[in-house]
A tleap script that builds the chain and sets N, CA, C and O, in Angstrom:
source leaprc.protein.ff14SB
mol = sequence {
  NMET SER ALA ALA LYS GLN GLY ASP THR VAL
  LYS VAL ASN TYR THR GLY LYS LEU ASP ASP
  GLY THR VAL PHE ASP SER SER GLU GLY ARG
  ASP PRO LEU GLU PHE THR LEU GLY ALA GLY
  GLN LEU ILE PRO GLY PHE ASP ALA ALA VAL
  VAL ASP MET ALA PRO GLY GLU ALA LYS THR
  VAL THR VAL PRO PRO GLU GLU ALA TYR GLY
  PRO TYR HIE GLU GLN MET VAL VAL GLN ALA
  ASN ARG SER GLN PHE PRO GLU GLY VAL GLU
  PRO GLU VAL GLY GLN GLN PHE GLU SER ARG
  SER GLU ASP GLY GLN ASN PHE LEU VAL THR
  VAL THR GLU VAL ASP GLY ASP LYS VAL THR
  LEU ASP ALA ASN HIE PRO LEU ALA GLY LYS
  GLU LEU THR PHE ASP ILE GLU LEU VAL GLU
  MET CALA
}
set mol.1.N position { -5.966 -3.985 35.110 }
set mol.1.CA position { -5.665 -3.857 33.696 }
set mol.1.C position { -5.463 -2.381 33.352 }
set mol.1.O position { -6.153 -1.514 33.887 }
set mol.2.N position { -4.536 -2.110 32.475 }
set mol.2.CA position { -4.267 -0.707 32.149 }
set mol.2.C position { -5.231 -0.191 31.078 }
set mol.2.O position { -5.806 -0.963 30.311 }
set mol.3.N position { -5.387 1.109 31.049 }
set mol.3.CA position { -6.280 1.756 30.095 }
set mol.3.C position { -5.493 2.189 28.865 }
set mol.3.O position { -4.295 2.459 28.952 }
set mol.4.N position { -6.159 2.255 27.733 }
set mol.4.CA position { -5.538 2.668 26.480 }
set mol.4.C position { -5.153 4.138 26.546 }
set mol.4.O position { -5.894 4.962 27.083 }
set mol.5.N position { -3.982 4.459 25.991 }
set mol.5.CA position { -3.513 5.847 25.979 }
set mol.5.C position { -2.907 6.170 24.618 }
set mol.5.O position { -2.652 5.279 23.807 }
set mol.6.N position { -2.681 7.460 24.383 }
set mol.6.CA position { -2.083 7.905 23.129 }
set mol.6.C position { -0.798 7.119 22.867 }
set mol.6.O position { 0.014 6.920 23.771 }
set mol.7.N position { -0.624 6.674 21.623 }
set mol.7.CA position { 0.561 5.918 21.236 }
set mol.7.C position { 0.382 4.415 21.307 }
set mol.7.O position { 1.166 3.673 20.715 }
set mol.8.N position { -0.653 3.941 22.034 }
set mol.8.CA position { -0.911 2.499 22.106 }
set mol.8.C position { -1.512 2.009 20.792 }
set mol.8.O position { -2.287 2.715 20.147 }
set mol.9.N position { -1.145 0.794 20.411 }
set mol.9.CA position { -1.801 0.133 19.282 }
set mol.9.C position { -2.913 -0.722 19.861 }
set mol.9.O position { -2.680 -1.522 20.767 }
set mol.10.N position { -4.117 -0.555 19.343 }
set mol.10.CA position { -5.296 -1.234 19.877 }
set mol.10.C position { -6.037 -1.967 18.766 }
set mol.10.O position { -5.859 -1.693 17.580 }
set mol.11.N position { -6.872 -2.907 19.194 }
set mol.11.CA position { -7.785 -3.597 18.280 }
set mol.11.C position { -9.189 -3.432 18.849 }
set mol.11.O position { -9.428 -3.687 20.029 }
set mol.12.N position { -10.114 -3.001 17.992 }
set mol.12.CA position { -11.487 -2.792 18.435 }
set mol.12.C position { -12.476 -3.442 17.470 }
set mol.12.O position { -12.230 -3.539 16.268 }
set mol.13.N position { -13.588 -3.880 18.027 }
set mol.13.CA position { -14.755 -4.213 17.221 }
set mol.13.C position { -15.659 -3.002 17.304 }
set mol.13.O position { -15.740 -2.356 18.349 }
set mol.14.N position { -16.339 -2.687 16.216 }
set mol.14.CA position { -17.171 -1.489 16.212 }
set mol.14.C position { -18.320 -1.633 15.211 }
set mol.14.O position { -18.271 -2.431 14.276 }
set mol.15.N position { -19.337 -0.838 15.447 }
set mol.15.CA position { -20.424 -0.645 14.492 }
set mol.15.C position { -20.733 0.842 14.481 }
set mol.15.O position { -20.948 1.447 15.531 }
set mol.16.N position { -20.756 1.433 13.282 }
set mol.16.CA position { -21.081 2.845 13.125 }
set mol.16.C position { -22.475 3.003 12.558 }
set mol.16.O position { -22.827 2.363 11.567 }
set mol.17.N position { -23.280 3.867 13.195 }
set mol.17.CA position { -24.670 4.075 12.775 }
set mol.17.C position { -24.978 5.559 12.613 }
set mol.17.O position { -24.381 6.416 13.265 }
set mol.18.N position { -25.919 5.832 11.733 }
set mol.18.CA position { -26.453 7.186 11.568 }
set mol.18.C position { -27.600 7.386 12.546 }
set mol.18.O position { -28.026 6.444 13.215 }
set mol.19.N position { -28.105 8.625 12.630 }
set mol.19.CA position { -29.208 8.954 13.535 }
set mol.19.C position { -30.425 8.049 13.363 }
set mol.19.O position { -31.113 7.732 14.333 }
set mol.20.N position { -30.687 7.631 12.112 }
set mol.20.CA position { -31.872 6.806 11.853 }
set mol.20.C position { -31.618 5.319 12.100 }
set mol.20.O position { -32.490 4.489 11.841 }
set mol.21.N position { -30.416 4.975 12.605 }
set mol.21.CA position { -30.094 3.585 12.906 }
set mol.21.C position { -29.418 2.838 11.763 }
set mol.21.O position { -29.005 1.692 11.939 }
set mol.22.N position { -29.297 3.464 10.599 }
set mol.22.CA position { -28.641 2.834 9.459 }
set mol.22.C position { -27.171 2.575 9.778 }
set mol.22.O position { -26.453 3.486 10.189 }
set mol.23.N position { -26.727 1.337 9.590 }
set mol.23.CA position { -25.329 0.983 9.804 }
set mol.23.C position { -24.538 1.379 8.560 }
set mol.23.O position { -24.855 0.936 7.456 }
set mol.24.N position { -23.507 2.215 8.734 }
set mol.24.CA position { -22.688 2.630 7.591 }
set mol.24.C position { -21.351 1.900 7.555 }
set mol.24.O position { -20.684 1.886 6.521 }
set mol.25.N position { -20.948 1.290 8.677 }
set mol.25.CA position { -19.701 0.523 8.692 }
set mol.25.C position { -19.679 -0.332 9.950 }
set mol.25.O position { -20.241 0.041 10.980 }
set mol.26.N position { -19.018 -1.492 9.853 }
set mol.26.CA position { -18.930 -2.385 10.996 }
set mol.26.C position { -17.767 -3.347 10.799 }
set mol.26.O position { -17.411 -3.691 9.672 }
set mol.27.N position { -17.184 -3.772 11.907 }
set mol.27.CA position { -16.145 -4.795 11.839 }
set mol.27.C position { -16.752 -6.190 11.950 }
set mol.27.O position { -16.028 -7.183 11.886 }
set mol.28.N position { -18.069 -6.278 12.116 }
set mol.28.CA position { -18.731 -7.575 12.270 }
set mol.28.C position { -18.392 -8.468 11.076 }
set mol.28.O position { -18.501 -8.054 9.922 }
set mol.29.N position { -17.984 -9.689 11.375 }
set mol.29.CA position { -17.635 -10.632 10.314 }
set mol.29.C position { -16.221 -10.433 9.772 }
set mol.29.O position { -15.808 -11.123 8.840 }
set mol.30.N position { -15.479 -9.487 10.359 }
set mol.30.CA position { -14.102 -9.224 9.941 }
set mol.30.C position { -13.213 -9.245 11.180 }
set mol.30.O position { -13.692 -9.351 12.309 }
set mol.31.N position { -11.915 -9.143 10.942 }
set mol.31.CA position { -10.985 -9.004 12.061 }
set mol.31.C position { -11.227 -7.656 12.720 }
set mol.31.O position { -11.690 -6.719 12.069 }
set mol.32.N position { -10.916 -7.552 14.007 }
set mol.32.CA position { -11.033 -6.242 14.665 }
set mol.32.C position { -10.166 -5.201 13.951 }
set mol.32.O position { -9.160 -5.536 13.325 }
set mol.33.N position { -10.567 -3.957 14.057 }
set mol.33.CA position { -9.820 -2.838 13.477 }
set mol.33.C position { -8.618 -2.553 14.362 }
set mol.33.O position { -8.760 -2.363 15.570 }
set mol.34.N position { -7.432 -2.523 13.758 }
set mol.34.CA position { -6.210 -2.233 14.496 }
set mol.34.C position { -5.698 -0.858 14.089 }
set mol.34.O position { -5.613 -0.550 12.900 }
set mol.35.N position { -5.355 -0.027 15.082 }
set mol.35.CA position { -4.823 1.299 14.803 }
set mol.35.C position { -4.045 1.798 16.012 }
set mol.35.O position { -4.143 1.238 17.104 }
set mol.36.N position { -3.280 2.846 15.806 }
set mol.36.CA position { -2.499 3.452 16.883 }
set mol.36.C position { -3.193 4.728 17.340 }
set mol.36.O position { -3.451 5.627 16.540 }
set mol.37.N position { -3.490 4.796 18.623 }
set mol.37.CA position { -4.174 5.973 19.173 }
set mol.37.C position { -3.317 7.223 18.982 }
set mol.37.O position { -2.121 7.221 19.274 }
set mol.38.N position { -3.940 8.281 18.491 }
set mol.38.CA position { -3.266 9.564 18.320 }
set mol.38.C position { -2.458 9.682 17.041 }
set mol.38.O position { -1.819 10.710 16.820 }
set mol.39.N position { -2.466 8.654 16.182 }
set mol.39.CA position { -1.656 8.682 14.965 }
set mol.39.C position { -2.396 9.305 13.783 }
set mol.39.O position { -1.832 9.422 12.695 }
set mol.40.N position { -3.657 9.707 13.986 }
set mol.40.CA position { -4.407 10.340 12.907 }
set mol.40.C position { -4.914 9.357 11.860 }
set mol.40.O position { -5.215 9.754 10.734 }
set mol.41.N position { -5.010 8.088 12.213 }
set mol.41.CA position { -5.462 7.075 11.265 }
set mol.41.C position { -6.982 7.033 11.142 }
set mol.41.O position { -7.511 6.565 10.134 }
set mol.42.N position { -7.676 7.513 12.153 }
set mol.42.CA position { -9.145 7.481 12.176 }
set mol.42.C position { -9.673 8.876 12.466 }
set mol.42.O position { -8.915 9.793 12.782 }
set mol.43.N position { -10.987 9.019 12.352 }
set mol.43.CA position { -11.574 10.318 12.683 }
set mol.43.C position { -11.283 10.632 14.147 }
set mol.43.O position { -11.251 9.724 14.977 }
set mol.44.N position { -11.071 11.907 14.474 }
set mol.44.CA position { -10.670 12.282 15.838 }
set mol.44.C position { -11.630 11.810 16.928 }
set mol.44.O position { -11.180 11.391 17.994 }
set mol.45.N position { -12.927 11.866 16.689 }
set mol.45.CA position { -13.897 11.490 17.711 }
set mol.45.C position { -13.862 10.010 18.055 }
set mol.45.O position { -14.079 9.636 19.208 }
set mol.46.N position { -13.590 9.162 17.062 }
set mol.46.CA position { -13.483 7.727 17.310 }
set mol.46.C position { -12.223 7.446 18.103 }
set mol.46.O position { -12.246 6.724 19.099 }
set mol.47.N position { -11.127 8.022 17.651 }
set mol.47.CA position { -9.835 7.866 18.314 }
set mol.47.C position { -9.945 8.265 19.788 }
set mol.47.O position { -9.520 7.516 20.668 }
set mol.48.N position { -10.508 9.431 20.053 }
set mol.48.CA position { -10.637 9.944 21.429 }
set mol.48.C position { -11.529 9.046 22.284 }
set mol.48.O position { -11.310 8.928 23.490 }
set mol.49.N position { -12.527 8.413 21.674 }
set mol.49.CA position { -13.449 7.565 22.433 }
set mol.49.C position { -12.761 6.326 22.994 }
set mol.49.O position { -13.177 5.794 24.023 }
set mol.50.N position { -11.710 5.866 22.323 }
set mol.50.CA position { -11.026 4.642 22.753 }
set mol.50.C position { -10.029 4.917 23.889 }
set mol.50.O position { -9.718 4.027 24.681 }
set mol.51.N position { -9.533 6.163 23.956 }
set mol.51.CA position { -8.597 6.524 25.032 }
set mol.51.C position { -9.268 6.277 26.383 }
set mol.51.O position { -10.433 6.624 26.576 }
set mol.52.N position { -8.544 5.690 27.291 }
set mol.52.CA position { -8.988 5.359 28.652 }
set mol.52.C position { -9.877 4.119 28.736 }
set mol.52.O position { -10.335 3.769 29.824 }
set mol.53.N position { -10.131 3.445 27.603 }
set mol.53.CA position { -10.868 2.179 27.666 }
set mol.53.C position { -9.895 1.063 28.063 }
set mol.53.O position { -8.697 1.147 27.790 }
set mol.54.N position { -10.417 0.027 28.704 }
set mol.54.CA position { -9.627 -1.147 29.072 }
set mol.54.C position { -10.070 -2.320 28.195 }
set mol.54.O position { -11.220 -2.365 27.760 }
set mol.55.N position { -9.167 -3.267 27.932 }
set mol.55.CA position { -9.560 -4.438 27.146 }
set mol.55.C position { -10.800 -5.101 27.742 }
set mol.55.O position { -10.898 -5.285 28.955 }
set mol.56.N position { -11.740 -5.453 26.871 }
set mol.56.CA position { -13.001 -6.057 27.291 }
set mol.56.C position { -14.096 -5.033 27.526 }
set mol.56.O position { -15.269 -5.395 27.611 }
set mol.57.N position { -13.736 -3.756 27.634 }
set mol.57.CA position { -14.722 -2.703 27.864 }
set mol.57.C position { -15.440 -2.360 26.560 }
set mol.57.O position { -14.840 -2.380 25.485 }
set mol.58.N position { -16.725 -2.046 26.670 }
set mol.58.CA position { -17.523 -1.633 25.515 }
set mol.58.C position { -18.284 -0.367 25.875 }
set mol.58.O position { -18.663 -0.159 27.027 }
set mol.59.N position { -18.500 0.476 24.866 }
set mol.59.CA position { -19.293 1.680 25.093 }
set mol.59.C position { -19.872 2.173 23.773 }
set mol.59.O position { -19.464 1.764 22.686 }
set mol.60.N position { -20.832 3.061 23.919 }
set mol.60.CA position { -21.450 3.711 22.768 }
set mol.60.C position { -21.152 5.194 22.868 }
set mol.60.O position { -21.354 5.806 23.917 }
set mol.61.N position { -20.667 5.778 21.765 }
set mol.61.CA position { -20.353 7.202 21.734 }
set mol.61.C position { -21.007 7.833 20.509 }
set mol.61.O position { -21.189 7.197 19.472 }
set mol.62.N position { -21.353 9.109 20.670 }
set mol.62.CA position { -21.873 9.890 19.554 }
set mol.62.C position { -20.823 10.930 19.201 }
set mol.62.O position { -20.351 11.678 20.057 }
set mol.63.N position { -20.466 10.961 17.923 }
set mol.63.CA position { -19.406 11.843 17.450 }
set mol.63.C position { -20.037 12.926 16.565 }
set mol.63.O position { -20.665 12.608 15.555 }
set mol.64.N position { -19.872 14.202 16.939 }
set mol.64.CA position { -20.425 15.290 16.122 }
set mol.64.C position { -19.624 15.437 14.823 }
set mol.64.O position { -18.480 14.987 14.747 }
set mol.65.N position { -20.219 16.065 13.804 }
set mol.65.CA position { -19.539 16.222 12.513 }
set mol.65.C position { -18.143 16.834 12.623 }
set mol.65.O position { -17.238 16.453 11.881 }
set mol.66.N position { -17.967 17.780 13.545 }
set mol.66.CA position { -16.674 18.459 13.685 }
set mol.66.C position { -15.561 17.510 14.112 }
set mol.66.O position { -14.387 17.797 13.880 }
set mol.67.N position { -15.911 16.382 14.733 }
set mol.67.CA position { -14.922 15.399 15.164 }
set mol.67.C position { -14.962 14.151 14.293 }
set mol.67.O position { -14.341 13.135 14.604 }
set mol.68.N position { -15.715 14.252 13.179 }
set mol.68.CA position { -15.844 13.118 12.257 }
set mol.68.C position { -15.342 13.555 10.875 }
set mol.68.O position { -14.138 13.692 10.661 }
set mol.69.N position { -16.265 13.770 9.953 }
set mol.69.CA position { -15.889 14.116 8.575 }
set mol.69.C position { -16.142 15.578 8.241 }
set mol.69.O position { -16.124 15.970 7.074 }
set mol.70.N position { -16.378 16.385 9.279 }
set mol.70.CA position { -16.538 17.814 9.089 }
set mol.70.C position { -17.939 18.197 8.650 }
set mol.70.O position { -18.781 17.335 8.395 }
set mol.71.N position { -18.182 19.501 8.565 }
set mol.71.CA position { -19.492 19.984 8.137 }
set mol.71.C position { -19.702 19.744 6.644 }
set mol.71.O position { -18.753 19.526 5.891 }
set mol.72.N position { -20.954 19.787 6.241 }
set mol.72.CA position { -21.308 19.661 4.828 }
set mol.72.C position { -21.185 21.048 4.200 }
set mol.72.O position { -21.742 22.015 4.720 }
set mol.73.N position { -20.461 21.151 3.088 }
set mol.73.CA position { -20.235 22.429 2.424 }
set mol.73.C position { -20.967 22.464 1.083 }
set mol.73.O position { -20.622 21.727 0.159 }
set mol.74.N position { -21.983 23.332 0.984 }
set mol.74.CA position { -22.746 23.464 -0.266 }
set mol.74.C position { -21.853 23.854 -1.444 }
set mol.74.O position { -22.109 23.450 -2.578 }
set mol.75.N position { -20.791 24.647 -1.175 }
set mol.75.CA position { -19.928 25.101 -2.263 }
set mol.75.C position { -19.118 23.943 -2.869 }
set mol.75.O position { -18.460 24.121 -3.894 }
set mol.76.N position { -19.165 22.772 -2.246 }
set mol.76.CA position { -18.467 21.607 -2.793 }
set mol.76.C position { -19.380 20.778 -3.696 }
set mol.76.O position { -19.017 19.679 -4.116 }
set mol.77.N position { -20.561 21.312 -3.989 }
set mol.77.CA position { -21.496 20.684 -4.918 }
set mol.77.C position { -21.506 21.543 -6.180 }
set mol.77.O position { -21.793 22.739 -6.131 }
set mol.78.N position { -21.190 20.919 -7.301 }
set mol.78.CA position { -21.108 21.657 -8.565 }
set mol.78.C position { -21.859 20.920 -9.654 }
set mol.78.O position { -22.121 19.720 -9.564 }
set mol.79.N position { -22.201 21.686 -10.699 }
set mol.79.CA position { -22.809 21.070 -11.878 }
set mol.79.C position { -21.788 21.034 -12.995 }
set mol.79.O position { -21.032 21.984 -13.199 }
set mol.80.N position { -21.777 19.931 -13.713 }
set mol.80.CA position { -20.895 19.768 -14.856 }
set mol.80.C position { -21.746 19.383 -16.057 }
set mol.80.O position { -22.859 18.878 -15.909 }
set mol.81.N position { -21.220 19.625 -17.224 }
set mol.81.CA position { -21.892 19.177 -18.443 }
set mol.81.C position { -21.482 17.744 -18.728 }
set mol.81.O position { -20.339 17.350 -18.492 }
set mol.82.N position { -22.414 16.985 -19.230 }
set mol.82.CA position { -22.133 15.593 -19.580 }
set mol.82.C position { -20.937 15.517 -20.526 }
set mol.82.O position { -20.188 14.540 -20.500 }
set mol.83.N position { -20.755 16.537 -21.357 }
set mol.83.CA position { -19.661 16.550 -22.337 }
set mol.83.C position { -18.279 16.608 -21.664 }
set mol.83.O position { -17.268 16.339 -22.312 }
set mol.84.N position { -18.231 16.959 -20.364 }
set mol.84.CA position { -16.955 17.012 -19.649 }
set mol.84.C position { -16.462 15.634 -19.207 }
set mol.84.O position { -15.336 15.506 -18.726 }
set mol.85.N position { -17.289 14.612 -19.365 }
set mol.85.CA position { -16.917 13.252 -19.008 }
set mol.85.C position { -16.270 12.570 -20.204 }
set mol.85.O position { -16.581 12.897 -21.349 }
set mol.86.N position { -15.376 11.628 -19.949 }
set mol.86.CA position { -14.725 10.926 -21.067 }
set mol.86.C position { -15.753 10.246 -21.976 }
set mol.86.O position { -16.830 9.848 -21.532 }
set mol.87.N position { -15.403 10.128 -23.226 }
set mol.87.CA position { -16.283 9.487 -24.204 }
set mol.87.C position { -16.594 8.071 -23.747 }
set mol.87.O position { -15.701 7.337 -23.322 }
set mol.88.N position { -17.854 7.694 -23.835 }
set mol.88.CA position { -18.281 6.359 -23.446 }
set mol.88.C position { -18.667 6.228 -21.983 }
set mol.88.O position { -19.183 5.188 -21.574 }
set mol.89.N position { -18.425 7.269 -21.183 }
set mol.89.CA position { -18.793 7.231 -19.769 }
set mol.89.C position { -20.169 7.858 -19.603 }
set mol.89.O position { -20.378 9.023 -19.942 }
set mol.90.N position { -21.095 7.081 -19.081 }
set mol.90.CA position { -22.444 7.567 -18.820 }
set mol.90.C position { -22.608 7.745 -17.310 }
set mol.90.O position { -22.807 6.762 -16.596 }
set mol.91.N position { -22.527 8.982 -16.813 }
set mol.91.CA position { -22.641 9.184 -15.361 }
set mol.91.C position { -24.003 8.755 -14.822 }
set mol.91.O position { -25.043 9.031 -15.419 }
set mol.92.N position { -23.967 8.070 -13.672 }
set mol.92.CA position { -25.182 7.616 -13.002 }
set mol.92.C position { -25.104 8.001 -11.532 }
set mol.92.O position { -24.018 8.054 -10.955 }
set mol.93.N position { -26.249 8.269 -10.932 }
set mol.93.CA position { -26.307 8.635 -9.517 }
set mol.93.C position { -25.612 7.548 -8.688 }
set mol.93.O position { -25.863 6.355 -8.864 }
set mol.94.N position { -24.740 7.988 -7.786 }
set mol.94.CA position { -24.010 7.075 -6.918 }
set mol.94.C position { -22.600 6.769 -7.394 }
set mol.94.O position { -21.759 6.335 -6.606 }
set mol.95.N position { -22.332 6.990 -8.682 }
set mol.95.CA position { -20.981 6.748 -9.191 }
set mol.95.C position { -20.004 7.729 -8.574 }
set mol.95.O position { -20.357 8.866 -8.261 }
set mol.96.N position { -18.765 7.273 -8.403 }
set mol.96.CA position { -17.717 8.150 -7.903 }
set mol.96.C position { -16.632 8.271 -8.968 }
set mol.96.O position { -16.301 7.308 -9.660 }
set mol.97.N position { -16.096 9.470 -9.076 }
set mol.97.CA position { -15.023 9.753 -10.014 }
set mol.97.C position { -13.911 10.473 -9.278 }
set mol.97.O position { -14.156 11.225 -8.335 }
set mol.98.N position { -12.686 10.233 -9.719 }
set mol.98.CA position { -11.562 10.969 -9.166 }
set mol.98.C position { -11.384 12.222 -9.996 }
set mol.98.O position { -11.422 12.182 -11.225 }
set mol.99.N position { -11.190 13.329 -9.312 }
set mol.99.CA position { -10.975 14.607 -9.976 }
set mol.99.C position { -9.697 15.212 -9.417 }
set mol.99.O position { -9.140 14.718 -8.437 }
set mol.100.N position { -9.238 16.288 -10.051 }
set mol.100.CA position { -8.015 16.938 -9.605 }
set mol.100.C position { -8.283 18.427 -9.450 }
set mol.100.O position { -8.853 19.068 -10.333 }
set mol.101.N position { -7.861 18.964 -8.312 }
set mol.101.CA position { -8.037 20.393 -8.055 }
set mol.101.C position { -6.978 21.178 -8.828 }
set mol.101.O position { -6.039 20.609 -9.385 }
set mol.102.N position { -7.155 22.497 -8.847 }
set mol.102.CA position { -6.214 23.357 -9.557 }
set mol.102.C position { -4.801 23.251 -8.997 }
set mol.102.O position { -3.825 23.465 -9.717 }
set mol.103.N position { -4.689 22.917 -7.695 }
set mol.103.CA position { -3.352 22.789 -7.092 }
set mol.103.C position { -2.797 21.363 -7.188 }
set mol.103.O position { -1.780 21.047 -6.570 }
set mol.104.N position { -3.472 20.498 -7.970 }
set mol.104.CA position { -2.958 19.159 -8.239 }
set mol.104.C position { -3.384 18.077 -7.271 }
set mol.104.O position { -2.951 16.932 -7.401 }
set mol.105.N position { -4.232 18.414 -6.291 }
set mol.105.CA position { -4.702 17.421 -5.322 }
set mol.105.C position { -5.808 16.566 -5.940 }
set mol.105.O position { -6.713 17.094 -6.586 }
set mol.106.N position { -5.739 15.252 -5.745 }
set mol.106.CA position { -6.802 14.364 -6.198 }
set mol.106.C position { -7.881 14.287 -5.115 }
set mol.106.O position { -7.577 14.305 -3.923 }
set mol.107.N position { -9.149 14.199 -5.547 }
set mol.107.CA position { -10.257 14.037 -4.611 }
set mol.107.C position { -11.387 13.314 -5.317 }
set mol.107.O position { -11.457 13.304 -6.546 }
set mol.108.N position { -12.280 12.703 -4.532 }
set mol.108.CA position { -13.415 11.977 -5.075 }
set mol.108.C position { -14.641 12.877 -5.144 }
set mol.108.O position { -14.881 13.694 -4.255 }
set mol.109.N position { -15.410 12.712 -6.210 }
set mol.109.CA position { -16.710 13.357 -6.324 }
set mol.109.C position { -17.737 12.259 -6.566 }
set mol.109.O position { -17.445 11.243 -7.196 }
set mol.110.N position { -18.937 12.481 -6.059 }
set mol.110.CA position { -20.028 11.528 -6.226 }
set mol.110.C position { -21.117 12.168 -7.065 }
set mol.110.O position { -21.491 13.318 -6.834 }
set mol.111.N position { -21.624 11.430 -8.032 }
set mol.111.CA position { -22.738 11.907 -8.849 }
set mol.111.C position { -23.998 11.828 -7.992 }
set mol.111.O position { -24.368 10.755 -7.515 }
set mol.112.N position { -24.656 12.979 -7.799 }
set mol.112.CA position { -25.866 12.998 -6.972 }
set mol.112.C position { -27.133 13.219 -7.791 }
set mol.112.O position { -28.241 12.970 -7.316 }
set mol.113.N position { -26.958 13.695 -9.039 }
set mol.113.CA position { -28.126 13.925 -9.896 }
set mol.113.C position { -27.673 13.982 -11.347 }
set mol.113.O position { -26.613 14.525 -11.657 }
set mol.114.N position { -28.487 13.416 -12.231 }
set mol.114.CA position { -28.266 13.521 -13.677 }
set mol.114.C position { -29.571 14.019 -14.275 }
set mol.114.O position { -30.611 13.372 -14.155 }
set mol.115.N position { -29.500 15.186 -14.925 }
set mol.115.CA position { -30.688 15.807 -15.510 }
set mol.115.C position { -30.331 16.271 -16.912 }
set mol.115.O position { -29.795 17.364 -17.095 }
set mol.116.N position { -30.630 15.435 -17.905 }
set mol.116.CA position { -30.275 15.771 -19.273 }
set mol.116.C position { -28.773 15.867 -19.431 }
set mol.116.O position { -28.049 14.903 -19.178 }
set mol.117.N position { -28.301 17.044 -19.855 }
set mol.117.CA position { -26.867 17.253 -20.037 }
set mol.117.C position { -26.165 17.728 -18.769 }
set mol.117.O position { -24.943 17.876 -18.762 }
set mol.118.N position { -26.920 17.969 -17.690 }
set mol.118.CA position { -26.344 18.467 -16.445 }
set mol.118.C position { -26.119 17.308 -15.464 }
set mol.118.O position { -27.004 16.482 -15.243 }
set mol.119.N position { -24.920 17.271 -14.886 }
set mol.119.CA position { -24.559 16.251 -13.908 }
set mol.119.C position { -24.138 16.980 -12.631 }
set mol.119.O position { -23.228 17.809 -12.658 }
set mol.120.N position { -24.801 16.669 -11.514 }
set mol.120.CA position { -24.455 17.286 -10.240 }
set mol.120.C position { -23.450 16.405 -9.524 }
set mol.120.O position { -23.665 15.206 -9.345 }
set mol.121.N position { -22.334 17.029 -9.113 }
set mol.121.CA position { -21.240 16.324 -8.446 }
set mol.121.C position { -21.049 16.893 -7.048 }
set mol.121.O position { -21.092 18.108 -6.853 }
set mol.122.N position { -20.838 16.010 -6.078 }
set mol.122.CA position { -20.653 16.411 -4.690 }
set mol.122.C position { -19.281 15.933 -4.228 }
set mol.122.O position { -19.004 14.733 -4.235 }
set mol.123.N position { -18.417 16.873 -3.825 }
set mol.123.CA position { -17.071 16.538 -3.359 }
set mol.123.C position { -16.998 16.377 -1.839 }
set mol.123.O position { -15.927 16.101 -1.299 }
set mol.124.N position { -18.126 16.548 -1.146 }
set mol.124.CA position { -18.148 16.307 0.295 }
set mol.124.C position { -17.982 14.813 0.562 }
set mol.124.O position { -18.393 13.985 -0.251 }
set mol.125.N position { -17.378 14.468 1.705 }
set mol.125.CA position { -17.357 13.069 2.126 }
set mol.125.C position { -18.809 12.644 2.327 }
set mol.125.O position { -19.613 13.440 2.812 }
set mol.126.N position { -19.166 11.411 1.966 }
set mol.126.CA position { -20.570 10.973 2.126 }
set mol.126.C position { -21.109 11.116 3.552 }
set mol.126.O position { -22.322 11.213 3.737 }
set mol.127.N position { -20.238 11.131 4.558 }
set mol.127.CA position { -20.693 11.272 5.945 }
set mol.127.C position { -20.483 12.674 6.495 }
set mol.127.O position { -20.670 12.895 7.691 }
set mol.128.N position { -20.099 13.626 5.652 }
set mol.128.CA position { -19.911 15.011 6.094 }
set mol.128.C position { -21.236 15.573 6.614 }
set mol.128.O position { -22.296 15.342 6.031 }
set mol.129.N position { -21.154 16.310 7.713 }
set mol.129.CA position { -22.335 16.954 8.283 }
set mol.129.C position { -23.213 16.031 9.110 }
set mol.129.O position { -24.253 16.454 9.614 }
set mol.130.N position { -22.812 14.785 9.255 }
set mol.130.CA position { -23.644 13.826 9.981 }
set mol.130.C position { -23.052 13.516 11.356 }
set mol.130.O position { -21.837 13.407 11.523 }
set mol.131.N position { -23.948 13.379 12.328 }
set mol.131.CA position { -23.572 12.911 13.651 }
set mol.131.C position { -23.500 11.384 13.572 }
set mol.131.O position { -24.423 10.749 13.061 }
set mol.132.N position { -22.422 10.797 14.069 }
set mol.132.CA position { -22.195 9.359 13.958 }
set mol.132.C position { -22.202 8.722 15.341 }
set mol.132.O position { -21.632 9.266 16.288 }
set mol.133.N position { -22.848 7.569 15.450 }
set mol.133.CA position { -22.876 6.826 16.702 }
set mol.133.C position { -22.097 5.527 16.510 }
set mol.133.O position { -22.328 4.787 15.554 }
set mol.134.N position { -21.183 5.264 17.422 }
set mol.134.CA position { -20.365 4.061 17.348 }
set mol.134.C position { -20.549 3.216 18.599 }
set mol.134.O position { -20.507 3.723 19.720 }
set mol.135.N position { -20.755 1.912 18.388 }
set mol.135.CA position { -20.650 0.926 19.453 }
set mol.135.C position { -19.224 0.396 19.338 }
set mol.135.O position { -18.846 -0.158 18.306 }
set mol.136.N position { -18.434 0.565 20.395 }
set mol.136.CA position { -17.014 0.206 20.358 }
set mol.136.C position { -16.702 -0.769 21.483 }
set mol.136.O position { -17.115 -0.568 22.625 }
set mol.137.N position { -15.968 -1.831 21.150 }
set mol.137.CA position { -15.451 -2.762 22.158 }
set mol.137.C position { -13.950 -2.847 21.973 }
set mol.137.O position { -13.473 -3.200 20.894 }
set mol.138.N position { -13.200 -2.525 23.024 }
set mol.138.CA position { -11.751 -2.674 22.973 }
set mol.138.C position { -11.413 -4.131 23.184 }
set mol.138.O position { -11.657 -4.681 24.258 }
set mol.139.N position { -10.852 -4.758 22.169 }
set mol.139.CA position { -10.560 -6.190 22.208 }
set mol.139.C position { -9.171 -6.456 22.785 }
set mol.139.O position { -8.976 -7.364 23.593 }
set mol.140.N position { -8.202 -5.629 22.342 }
set mol.140.CA position { -6.814 -5.930 22.694 }
set mol.140.C position { -5.959 -4.680 22.607 }
set mol.140.O position { -6.221 -3.790 21.798 }
set mol.141.N position { -4.935 -4.620 23.446 }
set mol.141.CA position { -3.910 -3.561 23.356 }
set mol.141.C position { -2.587 -4.252 23.113 }
set mol.141.O position { -2.284 -5.277 23.722 }
set mol.142.N position { -1.790 -3.668 22.201 }
set mol.142.CA position { -0.496 -4.285 21.894 }
set mol.142.C position { 0.633 -3.473 22.505 }
set mol.142.O position { 1.801 -3.832 22.357 }
savepdb mol mol.pdb
quit
């Protein structure tokens, strides 16, 4: 059987876990994840882990932040005044809002703290700075 290589379309079953064992994503109960190797559709570390796998093969890989969602940047955490939110919107921890940068790019921010009139917003990806462990099974190559 041939091994997966850049440009191949593959289907995988996977489970992603944090260091403490918390599952943050899984294909369990869903169709396998289909993607093209090397097309930039997934984080680089996951993509690279599937290269050279054969259908039916399974493995566990640990992906460092640099090959996942990048490092956590403190400068991407800001405080806003409650008055900066639209009328009728009550920010709560865990809520996500779309914001726009000065150059017109849209990005998501997550409310991490609400203290009176101050709302702390984090523009980092929720998995930024985290080492991720994936159990991956290559199901099929197209």
